[in-house]
C-alpha positions as CSV (number, residue, x, y, z in Angstrom):
1,X,-8.3,-27.8,13.9
2,X,-6.5,-30.0,16.7
3,X,-3.6,-31.1,14.1
4,X,-2.9,-27.4,13.1
5,X,-2.2,-26.7,16.9
6,X,0.1,-29.6,18.1
7,X,3.5,-28.8,18.8
8,X,6.1,-31.2,17.6
9,X,7.8,-33.2,20.4
10,X,5.0,-32.9,22.9
11,X,3.5,-36.1,24.2
12,X,-0.1,-34.7,22.8
13,X,1.7,-34.6,19.5
14,X,3.2,-38.1,19.9
15,X,-0.2,-39.4,20.7
16,X,-1.8,-37.8,17.7
17,X,0.8,-39.5,15.6
18,X,-0.2,-43.0,16.9
19,X,-3.8,-42.1,16.6
20,X,-3.4,-41.2,12.9
21,X,-1.3,-44.3,12.0
22,X,-3.1,-47.0,14.1
23,X,-6.7,-46.0,14.7
24,X,-7.7,-43.4,11.8
25,X,-5.8,-45.2,8.9
26,X,-5.7,-48.7,10.6
27,X,-7.5,-49.8,7.4
28,X,-4.2,-49.2,5.5
29,X,-2.7,-52.6,7.2
30,X,-4.7,-55.0,5.4
31,X,-5.0,-53.5,1.9
32,X,-4.0,-55.3,-1.2
33,X,-2.2,-51.9,-2.1
34,X,-1.3,-48.3,-0.8
35,X,-0.4,-46.0,-3.4
36,X,-3.2,-43.6,-5.0
37,X,-3.0,-44.8,-8.7
38,X,-2.3,-48.4,-8.2
39,X,1.6,-47.8,-8.7
40,X,2.6,-50.0,-6.3
41,X,1.1,-53.0,-8.0
42,X,3.0,-52.1,-11.2
43,X,6.0,-51.9,-9.0
44,X,5.5,-55.4,-7.6
45,X,5.0,-57.0,-11.1
46,X,8.1,-55.2,-12.5
47,X,10.4,-56.4,-9.7
48,X,8.5,-59.6,-9.2
49,X,11.6,-61.9,-9.0
50,X,13.5,-59.1,-6.5
51,X,12.6,-59.9,-2.8
52,X,15.1,-57.7,-0.9
53,X,15.7,-54.6,-3.5
54,X,16.4,-50.9,-2.4
55,X,14.5,-47.7,-2.9
56,X,14.7,-44.0,-2.8
57,X,11.5,-42.3,-2.2
58,X,11.8,-38.2,-2.3
59,X,8.8,-36.4,-1.2
60,X,7.6,-39.7,0.6
61,X,4.5,-37.8,2.7
62,X,3.2,-40.8,4.6
63,X,4.5,-44.1,5.4
64,X,1.4,-45.8,4.0
65,X,-1.1,-43.5,2.7
66,X,-0.6,-42.7,-1.1
67,X,2.7,-44.5,-0.7
68,X,4.4,-46.0,-4.0
69,X,6.9,-48.2,-1.6
70,X,5.0,-49.6,1.2
71,X,4.2,-52.5,-0.4
72,X,7.4,-53.1,-1.4
73,X,8.5,-52.5,2.3
74,X,6.1,-55.4,3.4
75,X,7.8,-57.7,0.8
76,X,11.3,-57.1,2.4
77,X,12.6,-54.3,0.4
78,X,14.2,-51.5,2.5
79,X,15.1,-47.9,1.5
80,X,15.4,-44.0,2.1
81,X,12.6,-41.7,2.7
82,X,12.9,-38.1,2.4
83,X,10.5,-35.4,3.4
84,X,10.6,-31.8,4.0
85,X,8.0,-32.3,6.8
86,X,9.3,-33.4,10.3
87,X,6.1,-34.9,11.2
88,X,6.0,-37.0,7.9
89,X,9.5,-38.5,9.1
90,X,8.2,-38.8,12.4
91,X,5.5,-41.1,11.1
92,X,7.9,-42.9,9.2
93,X,10.1,-43.8,12.1
94,X,7.4,-45.3,14.0
95,X,5.9,-47.4,10.9
96,X,8.7,-48.2,8.9
97,X,11.8,-48.6,11.3
98,X,13.9,-50.6,9.2
99,X,13.9,-47.8,6.7
100,X,16.2,-44.9,6.8
101,X,14.3,-41.7,7.3
102,X,15.3,-38.1,6.7
103,X,14.0,-34.7,7.0
104,X,15.4,-32.9,4.3
105,X,14.8,-30.0,1.6
106,X,16.3,-31.6,-1.5
107,X,17.0,-29.2,-4.1
108,X,19.6,-28.6,-6.9
109,X,21.9,-26.8,-4.7
110,X,23.5,-27.2,-0.9
111,X,23.4,-25.2,1.9
112,X,21.2,-22.4,0.8
113,X,18.4,-21.2,3.0
114,X,14.9,-21.2,1.6
115,X,11.3,-20.8,2.5
116,X,9.0,-23.9,2.4
117,X,5.1,-23.1,2.6
118,X,3.0,-25.6,5.0
119,X,-0.7,-26.3,5.1
120,X,-0.4,-28.0,8.3
121,X,1.9,-30.6,9.5
122,X,-0.2,-33.3,8.2
123,X,-0.7,-31.8,4.9
124,X,0.2,-33.7,1.4
125,X,0.8,-30.5,-0.4
126,X,3.5,-28.6,1.8
127,X,6.1,-27.4,-0.6
128,X,8.8,-25.5,-1.7
129,X,6.6,-24.0,-4.2
130,X,3.8,-21.6,-3.0
131,X,0.6,-21.9,-3.9
132,X,-3.1,-20.6,-2.2
133,X,-3.5,-22.0,1.1
134,X,0.1,-22.8,2.2
135,X,0.2,-19.6,4.3
136,X,2.8,-21.3,7.1
137,X,6.3,-20.4,6.2
138,X,9.5,-22.2,7.5
139,X,13.0,-21.6,6.7
140,X,15.3,-24.7,5.8
141,X,18.4,-25.2,4.3
142,X,18.7,-27.4,1.2
143,X,20.4,-30.6,0.8
144,X,21.5,-32.2,-2.5
145,X,20.5,-36.1,-3.4
146,X,24.3,-37.0,-2.8
147,X,24.2,-35.8,0.4
148,X,21.5,-38.7,1.5
149,X,22.0,-41.5,-0.9
150,X,24.9,-44.0,-1.4
151,X,25.6,-46.5,-3.7
152,X,23.1,-48.4,-6.3
153,X,19.4,-48.4,-5.9
154,X,17.0,-50.5,-7.7
155,X,14.0,-48.2,-7.7
156,X,13.6,-44.3,-7.3
157,X,10.3,-42.3,-6.8
158,X,10.6,-38.7,-7.3
159,X,7.2,-36.5,-5.9
160,X,8.5,-33.2,-4.9
161,X,5.5,-31.1,-5.7
162,X,6.9,-29.0,-8.8
163,X,10.5,-29.5,-8.2
164,X,10.9,-33.0,-9.7
165,X,13.1,-32.1,-12.6
166,X,15.4,-29.6,-10.8
167,X,16.4,-32.3,-8.6
168,X,16.1,-35.1,-11.2
169,X,19.2,-33.2,-12.9
170,X,21.5,-33.4,-9.9
171,X,21.2,-37.4,-9.7
172,X,24.1,-39.3,-11.0
173,X,22.7,-42.0,-12.7
174,X,26.0,-43.7,-13.4
175,X,26.8,-44.2,-9.9
176,X,23.2,-45.0,-8.5
177,X,22.0,-47.1,-11.6
178,X,18.3,-47.3,-10.7
179,X,16.5,-49.9,-12.4
180,X,13.0,-48.3,-12.6
181,X,12.2,-44.5,-11.9
182,X,8.7,-43.1,-11.3
183,X,8.5,-39.0,-11.6
184,X,5.3,-37.1,-10.7
185,X,4.5,-35.0,-13.9
186,X,1.3,-32.8,-13.8
187,X,-0.4,-32.2,-17.4
188,X,0.3,-28.8,-17.1
189,X,3.9,-28.9,-16.3
190,X,6.4,-26.9,-18.3
191,X,9.0,-29.7,-17.3
192,X,7.3,-32.6,-19.1
193,X,9.6,-32.7,-22.1
194,X,12.7,-31.7,-20.1
195,X,12.1,-34.8,-18.1
196,X,11.5,-37.0,-21.1
197,X,14.4,-35.6,-23.0
198,X,16.7,-36.0,-19.5
199,X,15.6,-39.5,-19.2
200,X,16.1,-40.5,-22.8
201,X,19.7,-39.2,-22.7
202,X,20.4,-41.5,-19.7
203,X,19.1,-44.3,-21.9
204,X,15.7,-44.9,-19.9
205,X,12.5,-45.4,-21.9
206,X,9.2,-44.4,-20.9
207,X,7.0,-47.6,-20.1
208,X,3.9,-47.1,-18.2
209,X,1.6,-44.2,-16.8
210,X,-0.5,-44.3,-13.7
211,X,-2.6,-41.1,-14.0
212,X,0.2,-38.2,-13.0
213,X,3.2,-41.1,-12.3
214,X,5.6,-41.9,-15.1
215,X,7.9,-44.8,-15.2
216,X,11.1,-44.9,-16.9
217,X,13.0,-48.3,-17.4
218,X,16.6,-48.5,-17.8
219,X,17.7,-49.7,-20.8
220,X,20.3,-52.3,-20.2
221,X,21.7,-52.5,-23.7
222,X,23.2,-49.0,-23.3
């Protein structure tokens, strides 16, 4: 397929990005929402009185497609989008210029070289965790959350293909104080109980599930 043969940085690569964003997925521009399981509709309702909030999206993948923060972005929010795939970040830089967009391998340790597994540059399942079909190997050095994010945020979205709990444990919730956190938890995940216990210990209560997306709200009384 053409998308598997394009080299990043070439003219044809850049033209293909614009084709993907402005022709193939042009119907995304006028949709009422953009996330996969209506997560963004819940977010807009939850933050209905906040028109200039901040977010961090870990494992952002695509600036519009299956994205939990694009509807917030259109309403004036700004934030940080992080993905291990440079192609994803190149698309964010085209569509969401007012955000800070970073290509980084977020982990629980800093500066360790690890192998990441790709299907292709436009795949949603590229990951640090190997699975069948991810046969392209690349080496990246890890970064931690605090290398990229500073200060308070309103909403934190975590979708890291099985690495969610490892990264979650490194985040200083006293410093960043997100009002709402969304974490992808697959039903067969061994970390589900660990995530729930971790969030409870930091005074977050589970309030909403949208398929595999679990929302936790900060209890302001604690």
